[in-house]
N, C-alpha and C positions, 0 to 999 in steps of 0.2 A: 797759216797753219804752222805748228811747231815741227821741228826736225824729228826724224825717226831715231829710236834708240840704237846704239851701235854695239852694245855688249854682246848681242846675239851672234856676231860674226865669228866668234871663236868656236861656234858649234857647227860651222858649215864645211868648206871644201878645200881641195889641194891640186897642185900641178901634177902632170903625168910623171915627170922624172922622179918626183918625191914618192909617188905611189909605187914606182918600180923599185926604188930603194926599200920601201917598206915590204914589198913582196919578197925581196931577198931575205929580209929578216924573218919573214914567215917561213921561207924554205928552210932556213937554218933551224927553225923550231920544229920542222917536220910536220907542219900543219898547213902547208900552202894550199892543198886542195880544198880545204874548208873555206878559203878566202872567196871562192866563187859561189858559195851558197847564198841565196837571195832571201831576205826576210822582209816581209811587209809590215808596216806599222802606220798608225794613224797619227798625223800631226795636226796642230790647230789650224794651220792654213798652208796650202802648198804655194811655192814660189816658182814662177815661170821665168826662165832666162831668155827666151826668144832669141835663139842663135840665128834665126833666119833674117833678122834685121841687119841691114848694112848701114852703118852710121857714118855721117859726115859732119863737118864743123864749119860754121861761118864765123869769121873773126872780124869784130868791129873795134872801134877805139877803146871800148870799155867792157865788151862782152865776148864770150865764146859760146855760140849757139849751136848745140848738138841736136841733130835730127836724123831720122831714118828715111828710107826710100818713100817716095810719094808725098813728102812733106816739105819740099824745098820752097814752094811758094809761100806757105804759111811761115816757114822759118825766116824767109826774107822780110816778111811783115813784122815778125817778132823782133828781128834785129833792128829794123827801122823804128819800131815803137819803143824799144829799149833805149836807143840813143836819143830819142825825142824826149823821154821822161827823165833821163839821167840828170841834166842840169837843174831841172826844177826840184827834184827830190834831194839831190846832194846840197843844193843851196838852202832849202828849207831846214834840213837836218844838220847843216854845217859840217859835213864830212864827206870825203871822197875815198872809197875803198882803195887799198894799196895795190890790189891785183885785179885782173879782169874777172868779172863774175861769170861762172859757168851757168848756162841755161840748157835744160834738157827738155825736148819736146817729145811727148809720147802720143801715139794715136793707134793703139791696137785694141783698146777697150772702149765701149760706149759709155764713157764717163766724162765728167767735166770737173775742173778744179785745178788746184795747184798747191804746192807747199815749198817751204824753204827749210833747208837743213842748217841749223844754227852752228853745228860743229864743222861741217865742210864748206859752208857758205855758198852752196849751189841752189838753184831754183829748178823745180820740176813742174811742168805744166802739161795739161791735156790739150790737144789741138782743138777738140770739139767744145762748143758752148751750148747752153740751153737758153735761147733768147726769150722763151716764155717766162723765165724766172728772173730776168734782168730788165732794167730800164736805163734811161740816160742815153747819151750820144756817143759813148766810147765803144770802139770795137772790143771784142773779147781779148784780142792780143794785147792791146794797150792797157785794158783794165786789169788783167791778171798780172802782167809784167810790172805795172806800177805798184800794185798791192804787194807782190812778193819782193820786189827790189827794195821797197821801203823797209821790209823786215831785214834784208841783208845789210842795208846802211845803218839801221837802228843798232844792231848788235855789233857791227864793225866799228861804229862810232864809240861804243862802250869799251870794246877791246878787240883787237884784230891779230894778235900774235899767235904763235903755235901753242902758247900756254893759255888754255881756254877757260880758266877758272872764273874770271870776272864775267864773261858773257854767258857762261853756263849758269852762274848764280843769278845774273840778270834775267835769264830765261825763266828761272824759278820764282823770283820775287817780284818782278814787274807785274802790276795788275793787267789783266787782259783788256780792260777798257782803254788802257794807254797803248799797248802793243798793237791790238787789232783796230782800235779806233784811229790810230795814226795811219795805219796801212789803208783803211777805208777812206780816210780824209785825203791822203795823197793819191789814192787810186782812181777816184772818180768824183763827180759832182754829187751833191745832194739831189736825189731824184724822186719821182712820184711814188714809187713802191716803198721807199724808205719813209717818206712823209706819211703814207697810208698806215704803215705798221706802227711807227712811233706815236703818231697822233692818236690812233685807236687805243694803244696801251695807256697813254696819258689820260684819255677820257675815261677809261675803265679803271684807272688807278692801279695799273699793273706794271708801273715802272719798277725795275729791279732794284734791290737793295745794293748798297755799295759793295758788300761782300760778294753777292751774286754776280755783279757786274765785273768784279775782278777775277772771276773764275768761270765765266759762262761757257767756255769751250768744253767743259766737262758735262754740260747739260746735254740732253738728247733733243733732237728734232727742233721744234719751234723755239724752245728756250735759247738754243744756240743762234738761230737766225735773229731773234729779237736782240740778243746780246751784241751782235755785230752792229746793228742799226743804232741801238741806244748808246753804245760806246762811241760811235762816230758823232752822234748828237752831243754827247758830253764833251768830247774833245773840241768840237767846233765851238761850243760855248766858251770854253777856256781860252782858245786862241782868239776868238772874236772879242772877248772881254779884256784879256790881258796882253794880247799881242802875239802875232805869228812868230816873232823872233824867240819866243820862249821854248820852242822845240829844240833848237840847237843848244840853248843854254842848259836845258834839262839834261840832254845827253852828255854835254861837256862836264857837268857837275857829277854825274854818275861815274864818268871815267876817272875823275880826280879823287874819288873817295878811297881811303886806305883799304887794302885788301887782306892783310895778315896781321896777326898779333902772336907774340911768343908767350907760351904758357909754361910756367915752371911748377914742378911738384916735388915736395920733400917728404919722405916717409918719416913719421914721428917715432917709429920704432927702430929703424935701421939707419936713418939719416941719409939714405941714398936719394939722389936728386935726379929728376927727369926733366928734359927740356924739349918741347916740340911746338911747331907752329900750328895755329888754327886759322881757318879762313874767317874773316870778319864780314858779316853780312852787310852788303850795301843797303842803304836806306833810301827808298824812293820818297817816302814822306818827308824826310829831312831835305831832300833835293827840292821838293815842291815849296817847302817853307822858305828855303834860301833863295830860290829863283823867283817865285811868284809872291811869296809873303803869306801864303795860306796853306793849311794842311789839306790832305786828300779829302778828309771828312768835311771840312768847311767848303771846299770847292764842290763836292758832291751835293751838299745841302743847297748851295746857291743854284746849281743847275736844276736840281729836282724842283725847287720852288719856281724857277723860271719856266720849265717845261710844263708843269701842271697849270701854271697861269696861262701859258700860250694856248694850250689845248683844253681849256676848261670846258666842262661838259655843256654843250649847247644843243638845242633841238635842231635836227636837220632842216633844211629849207623846205623839204616836203616831209609828210609824216613817214615814219619808218614803215618798212614792209610789214603788213599785218601778220600776226602770229599764225593765223589760219592758212596763210599762203606758204608757210614753211613746210617743206617736204622731208627735210633731213635734220631732225633734232639731235642726232648722235654723230660723233666723229668730228675731228678738228678740220679736216680737209675733205669736203664733198664738192666734187668738181666735174667739169665737162659733161653736163647733162645733155641728152639728146632725146628727141621724140621718136617713137616707132612710126612707121608709115601710116598706120591707122590712127595714131594720135591717142590711143587709150593706154599706152604704156610709155614709160621713160626708162632710160638706162643712164647710169652715172658711175663714177669711180669714187671710192671713199677709203679713208685710212682708219675707219672706226676699228678700235681694238689693236691698233698698231702705233708705231712711231710716225713721225711727221711725214715721211715720203714713201711709205709703203701702201700700195693701193690694191683694193679688190674691186671687181666689177659687180654691180648690182642692177637688178631689174625691178621696177615698181609699177604696180597697177595704179593709174592716176586716181581712180575713185576710191579704192580700198586703202591706198597709201601704205601698203606693206611691202617692204624691200626684201628681195630674195638674192642671196649671193650666187653669182653665176660662174665666176672664175677668180682665181687668186693670183696675186703678184703681177698685175697688169700695169702698163703705163697709161697716163692720161691720153685723151684723144681717142674716141671710139665712134663707130658708125654702124647703124642698122642697114641690113640689106633691104632692097626695095620691097621684097615680099614679107619682111618682118621676121623671117625665120632664123636669121643669123646676125651676129654682131662681130665685127672685125676690130682688132686692137693689136697692139704690140706688147712684147714682153722682153725684158733683158735677162738672159740666162747665160750660163757658162756653155760655150760652144767648143767642144773638145778638139776638133780638127785645127782650130786657130789658137787654142790655148788662151782664150779671151772671153770676156763677158760682152756679148753682142745682142743687139735688138733685132727681133724678127717678128713677122706677122702671123696671127692666129685667127681662126674662126671659132666661134662657139655656137652650138645649136641652142636656141633660146628655150625650147621645151625640154630637150633631153639633157642639156648641159654637157654634151660631148664636144671635146675640143679637137680641132684639126690644125696642124702646123702648116703654114703656107710657104714660108721661106726658111732658108738655112744659111746663117752667116751673112745676111744681106745688109745688116746695119740699117734696117728700115723701121720707121715709126710714123705716127700721126696719119693713119689710113682713113680714107673716105670713099664710100661707094659712089659710082656714077648712078644717075637716075634709072638707067636700064639694067643695072646690076651686072653688066658685062666687064666693067673695068673698075679699077681703084686708082686713086691718086695717093701718093705717100711721100714722105720725106726721107731722104737718104743722106747720111753724113759721110763726107769724104774730103780729105785734105784741108781741114779747117773750115770748109763750106758746108752748108745744108742746101741741097737741091731737091726740086720736085721731080718725081718720076711717075710714069703711067704704066700700069700692069694690065695686060689682057688676061682675065681669069681663066679663059679656056686654054690658051697656049702657055700661060705663065711667062710670056715674053715681057720684058720691061724696056722702056725708052725714056730718055731724059726730056723733061719739059723746060727746065732751066739749066743753064750750063755755066754757072759761075765758078771760076777757078782762081779767084784773087786772094783766097785765104781769109777773107773777111766777111763776105756777103752771106746772110742767113735768110733762107726762104722757108716759111713754115705756116702752119694753120691753114691748109688748103681746104676749099669747100666748092663743090660743083654747083653750077646754076641749074634751075629746074629743067631746062631743055638739054642739059648735058653738053652744051657747046662752049662753055666758058668755066674758068676756075678763078675764084677770088682767093687771095692769100695775103699774108703779111710778109714783108721783106725788110730786113735791116740792111741798108746799104748807104754809103756816104754819110754815116753818123745819124741816120733817121730810121724810125720804124713807121712804115706807111702801108696803106692798102693798095694792092695792085690787082689788075684784071688780066688774065691770060686767055687769049683766044686759041682754042685747040687746033683749028684748021691750019693756021700758019704760025703758031707759037709766037705771036706778037703780044708783048706785054704793054699795058697802059697804066700809068699811075693814076689812082683815083684820089688819093690825098698825097701831097708832097710838101710837107711843112715840118716845123719843129715839134709838133705834137706827137705823142706816143700813141699810135693807132694799132689795134690788134683785134684778133678774134672775129674776122668777117664771116657772115652767113647771109644767104639770099632769102628774100621773102618768097612765099609760094608763087607769086606772080613773076618773080625774076626782075621786077622793076627796081626794087630797093635792095640795098645791102645794109644790114644792121652790123654795127661794130662797136668796139670799146675804145674810148679815147680819154686822154687827160687834158684836152685842149682848153678847157675852162677851169681855172683855179687849181690846176695841177692835180685834179682828182679824177679817177677812172669812173666814167659814167657811160650810159648807153646812148648811142647815136644811130642815125640812119642817113644814108646818102641815096638820093633819087638819081638813078643813072641817066635819066632823060633831062631833067632840069639842073642837075648838079647841085641841088640844094641840100643842106645838112640840117638835121633837127636833133635836138637833145631831149631825152625822155626822162632821165632821172637826175636828181641832185642830192647825192648822198655824202656823208662825211667819210665813210670808209672807202669802199670801191665795189664796182660790179664787174663781172667777167663772164666770158663764154656764153653768149646768148644762143638760144635755139628757138626757132619759130615753129609752132604747131602746123601740121599740114593744111588746116583750114584757115590759118592766118589769124586766129582769134586769141591765141595764148602765146606766152613767151616764158621760157625757162632762163634763169640767171643764177650764176654762182656769186653770192654776195659776201663780201668780207666785212665782218663786224664782230666785236667782242672776241678778237683773236681767233675767229673761226671763219671758214668758208662754208656757207650753207646754201642749199638749192631752194629757190623759191619759184612757185608757179604763179604768174600774174596774167590778168586779162590785158591784152595788148591795147585794146580800144580805150581803156581807161588811163593809159599813159599818154598824157598830153605832150605833144611835141613842140618845142620852142626852136624856131629857126635861128641858126648861128652862121656867121660868115665862114666861107671856105676860101682860104688863100693858098692857091697853088702857084709855086714859083715858076713852074715850067710845065706846059701841057705838050706832051709828045708821046709817041709810041716808041717803044724800044724793043730791039730784038732780044730774045730770051738768053742773053749773055751780058754780063757786066764786067768791065775791067776798071779797076781803081786807077787813080792817077799814078804817074810814073814815080817810082821810089828809087832810092839808092840800091844798086845791086852789089852785094858783097860777094867776094870770091869764096868758094868752098873747097875744102880739102878732105880726103879720107881721114877718118878718125884713127889716131894712133895712140893706143893706151900706154900710159906710163904711171908708175906708182909715185904718189906725192904725199909727203907727210902731212896729215890733217891736224893732228894735235899731239901734244906730249905733256904728261903730268909728272913732274919730279916731286919727291917728298923726302923729308928727313926727320929724324928724331934722335934724342940722346936719352938713354935710360940705363941705370945700373952700371955706369961707366962705359957703356958700349954705345956705338953709333949705328944707326940704321939708315939706309938710303934706298928709296924705291923709285921706279920709273915705269910709266905706263904710256903707251902710244898707239896710234892707229894710222895706217897709210892705205891709200886706195887710188885707183884711177877715177876719172870723172864719172864714168858709167857704172862704177863699182863692179866691174867684171873681175878685177883682182883686188883682194882685200887682205891686209896683213895686220894682225893684232899682236901686240907684245907687252909683257910686263916682267919686271925683275925686282928682286929684293936683295940688297947687299948688306949682310950683317955678319954673323958668325959663319954663315955658309952663303953660297951664291944660289939663289932660287930663281927660277924663270918659267915663263909660259909663253910659247910662241905658236900662233895659229895662222894658217893661211887658207883662204877661200878662193875658189875659182868658179866663176859663173859664165864662162864663155860658151859652154856646151849645154845640151839639153839636160843631162844630169849635173847636179851641183857636186863638185869634188872638194874635199877638205882634208887637211892634215893638221896635227898638233904635236909639238915637242914640249915636254915639260919636266921640270924637276921641282918637286914640292917637298915639304917636310915628311920624311919617311918613305917617299916613293918617287920614282921617276919613270918616264916611258915615252912611247910614241903611239899616236893614234892616226888612223887614216880611214876615210869612208866616202861614200857618195849617197846621194838621194835623188830620186826621179819622181816628179809629180805625176801620178797616174790620173788625177782629177783635181778639181779645185779644192778638195778637202782631204785628199789622201795622197801619201807618197810611198814609194817603194824604195828601200835603201838597205845599205849594209855598212858595217864598220868593223875594223880589226884593231885590237890594242895589244901591245906588249909592254909590260911594266915590271920594273925592278922594285921590290918592296923590302923594307926593313922596319917592320912594325908588328903589332899584334893583330891577328885575325881571330874572329870568334865564330866557330862552327860547332855548336854543341859544347865543346870543351875549348877553353882558351888555350892557344898555343902560339909560340913565337915562330914567325915565318920570315925567312930571308932567302931571296932568290927571285926568279922570273915567273910572271904569271901572264899567260896569253888568253885572250878572250875574244869571242866573236859575237856580235849582236846584229 
């Protein structure tokens, strides 16, 4: 991701001693009492400072890893992952950053992702991942750090001084297929989900144009996801065809291009001359021609021809799912279908009418096939109660006591549509009812891990079923056996996604698959003898499989070109629901299970064993930690000059902050006939944000001070006071000349 804009800092906060100084000014103006009036106003988005977090720092050879309480284990994993990827990325890109890269780990929202600030050179990541949306054998820590550190090195290789014009310009002109494609390439291997998406788009002739691929991040939803994957495919083609060494040569060439040119201007009437510098746009296309010998358009045409050839439209090995089996003709993502206990209704989530990742809950009568919206804004993974009267799901909303967006569990009455909230601030998701309806199993995120928990619905007591605290292991997609004595689930541990079986009476976990295949979405058959699941173990394509728990034999039931996901078996065992990916959509199909012929495939388990419900990763380097000590560091400075009408002008703009941006200082000045300046300071150490500004502009100068307090995720309460000396015209019905002091309160 690209770095956040920094201009808004001058609108924020200030230190206490500066506010006291400003109060004294107010007293002199005899309006001090007005300073304490509070005024409410709506802002586009409230910003929460989280002063309750206590920050620490791990220092490695090349990184400074910042984290808050309860995240030390994950921080140690991030530090190890960062040092592990450092030599590979710097070698490929041909550059080593001059300073240690700051990494900030956040874990107070139920969100996943990361971004890199191009101007400050820091990486910010969320500790939690969503293993349902990823594939491959890398942990979240290594995947996100490798991706974001590639951004850091890319722009540092182009320019790393305090004068950021070249890297800022590169951030504007480099096509996104190069910037994000390179980060994806360095971040992880090409895996089954990427193959599924890119292959489907090629077969459907939906490969992006060169222009769209260069700016895909501005697209919404699926267009952005497709852009990431197609960009990586494009870059992989270039490096495979013309050599991996071209990465470093491209960055070196961009660094060597001239940055400025002097422009002279002579007035034909007065003869006066002006001289000023202008930035020269660096040319990525010229770099490609000089380094590879071909333009961007020529390379794109080559790749497009290659990829369309590779994925030319072929008939699947089995006939496509019949149109009459399709239950969801609308919406791009129709997912996680489940049968009601009676089997006459189904429930599923869909983003119909929304962007890519916003879901509503729908219920459908199987015979009539009419969908009814039951709840808005839910997360995938839903479950019917055994009596069929309720559906349980999770939703991520703003939880005011924690000042964060957290996931909690909800019931909805299927007939009345009445919703009941079950948990508050628990960070719970993926719930599933026990067969007797007295308990639910769910996933809880904590410290970089996802663990399974059991809740007694009568007492609301919860207890852990898995106890992974290595910062890496993810347990998800739990499903009860028909007798309620076991739970099947997916676990990502040790670089593999496998199906596991947990015995409730003693919490012993047994691996059912333990190989390099990506196995997910386990559900029991009505008899409890088989587990149906999704795997890419054949040809790297996600298809439907079953595992016989007695014979340990595996069968494959589908052979599609896209992918199938999230199976659900009807109570009578005769039908199956699948979410099928084809033509850039996830669609729900209802199929007769008996007509799906199973083909036996070998199961290779490296190790057969029972494991206790806790997993510890291998011993890693333990880095020492120290309390975080904030100090201002200059992040960038922009000098400028010009000559005009025999006079010279010089301007200077800069920004300084500490790593966590608790203290922010923005300044600008113009030296010409007069000295003009603007100095703003922001303090985000406390719950309210404090700010002050001192300025002298043409015709006016003054001081401002204020604070803002976020009362919700959308609204803030704040106040500000300004005193200003003016020497200009004001218009108030009649034009009049004003000279003197103006005080204002807002």
